Structure formats: C-alpha cells, structure tokens
C-alpha positions as CSV (number, residue, x, y, z in Angstrom):
1,M,6.2,-6.9,10.7
2,Y,5.8,-3.9,8.5
3,K,7.2,-0.5,8.0
4,V,5.2,2.5,6.8
5,E,6.6,5.6,5.1
6,V,4.7,8.7,3.9
7,V,6.1,10.6,0.9
8,E,5.0,13.6,-1.3
9,N,5.7,12.4,-4.8
10,G,7.0,9.7,-7.1
11,V,10.7,10.7,-6.8
12,Q,10.5,10.4,-3.0
13,A,8.6,7.2,-3.4
14,T,11.4,5.7,-5.6
15,N,14.0,6.7,-3.0
16,T,12.0,5.3,-0.2
17,I,11.4,2.0,-2.0
18,D,15.1,1.7,-2.7
19,M,15.8,2.4,1.0
20,L,13.2,-0.3,2.1
21,N,14.7,-2.7,-0.4
22,N,18.2,-2.1,1.0
23,Q,16.8,-2.8,4.5
24,G,15.7,-6.3,3.3
25,Y,12.2,-5.8,2.1
26,S,11.7,-7.4,-1.3
27,K,10.1,-5.3,-3.9
28,E,7.2,-7.8,-4.2
29,H,6.4,-7.0,-0.5
30,I,6.6,-3.3,-0.9
31,Y,3.3,-1.6,-1.6
32,I,2.6,1.9,-2.7
33,F,-0.7,3.6,-2.2
34,A,-2.3,6.7,-3.6
35,H,-5.9,7.8,-3.2
36,D,-6.3,8.0,-6.9
37,K,-6.5,4.4,-8.2
38,D,-4.8,5.2,-11.6
39,R,-1.9,7.0,-9.8
40,S,-1.5,4.1,-7.5
41,E,-1.4,1.6,-10.4
42,N,1.0,3.7,-12.4
43,L,3.4,4.1,-9.5
44,T,3.3,0.4,-8.7
45,D,4.1,-0.4,-12.4
46,A,6.9,2.3,-12.6
47,T,8.5,1.1,-9.3
48,D,8.1,-2.6,-9.9
49,T,6.6,-3.1,-6.5
50,G,3.8,-5.4,-5.3
51,S,0.1,-4.9,-5.5
52,V,-2.3,-6.0,-2.9
53,G,-4.5,-8.6,-4.4
54,M,-6.3,-11.8,-3.6
55,K,-3.2,-13.4,-2.1
56,E,-2.9,-10.7,0.5
57,Q,-6.6,-10.0,1.1
58,G,-8.3,-13.3,0.6
59,L,-11.1,-14.0,-1.8
60,F,-13.9,-12.4,0.3
61,D,-12.2,-9.0,0.8
62,S,-10.8,-8.9,-2.7
63,V,-14.2,-9.4,-4.3
64,G,-15.8,-7.1,-1.7
65,N,-13.5,-4.3,-2.8
66,V,-15.2,-4.2,-6.1
67,F,-18.3,-2.7,-4.4
68,K,-16.6,-0.5,-1.9
69,K,-15.7,3.2,-2.0
70,R,-12.0,3.9,-2.6
71,G,-11.4,4.9,1.1
72,D,-13.0,1.7,2.3
73,E,-11.0,-0.3,-0.2
74,L,-7.7,1.3,0.9
75,R,-8.4,0.7,4.6
76,T,-9.1,-3.0,3.8
77,K,-5.9,-3.3,1.9
78,F,-3.9,-1.6,4.7
79,E,-5.4,-4.0,7.2
80,S,-4.6,-7.0,5.0
81,L,-1.0,-6.1,5.3
82,G,-1.2,-6.2,9.1
83,L,-2.0,-2.5,10.0
84,T,-4.5,-2.0,12.7
85,T,-7.9,-0.5,12.0
86,A,-6.7,2.8,13.6
87,E,-3.5,2.9,11.5
88,A,-5.5,2.1,8.3
89,E,-7.8,5.0,9.0
90,Q,-4.8,7.3,9.8
91,Y,-3.0,6.5,6.6
92,E,-6.1,6.6,4.5
93,E,-6.6,10.2,5.7
94,V,-3.0,10.9,4.7
95,L,-3.9,9.8,1.2
96,D,-6.8,12.2,1.2
97,H,-4.2,15.0,1.3
98,G,-2.5,13.8,-1.9
99,K,0.4,12.1,-0.3
100,L,1.7,8.6,-1.0
101,V,1.9,5.8,1.6
102,I,4.5,3.0,1.1
103,V,4.2,-0.2,3.2
104,G,7.1,-2.6,3.4
105,S,6.0,-6.0,4.7
106,D,8.2,-9.0,5.8
107,S,5.8,-11.2,3.9
108,A,2.5,-10.9,2.1
109,E,0.8,-13.0,4.8
110,K,-0.7,-11.8,8.1
C-alpha cells in the first residue's frame, strides 16, 4: 500500500512528510521526487527520507537507470514502489511542471 502527495515546494514537502510520518509511514519508506536530480537528492537529505535504490528496484532496474533518461528513471522508481505504469506516467508529468511528488510506502518491497 502506498500514498502519493503532490506539493509545490520544500516547505510543503516537509509538512507532508510529517503528516505521512504521523499516519504511520516511517521516514525510511517516504520518498520525495523532483524532476531535477540534484533537487531530489537535496530534499531527500534535508528531510531525512528514503531514497529509491537497489533494495527497492532490484539490481537490473538499478543498473539500467544509469543509462536511462531522467523521465524513464523516475517512472521506473515509481513503479518499484508499487505504482502502476499509468500512475508512474501521470506523476512523472507532474514533476515536469516543477512540482514535487512524495510517496509513502508501507514497506520498501512490492
């Protein structure tokens, strides 16, 4: 099970992460996405949330992301958290407009 929230900025992201944390999602299973990779990494570090890596994606997808365009990489990461292909495409498009997507997952496993 997962919950997805869309926010405009880092302040809203922090508030949303706190809300998800209060709803029982552990910070290590809350993921923040931005289309810009540096922004995504900075926000993940600043909010002390999880990052989608080999554990969530598996070796094949994790290595494959090195060769993918950012949009493809983001869709793969969304799907590794349990989102459908259609949802992954929808939220990747939201990221194209400069917004942030936060995913709270019950666990890091599918």
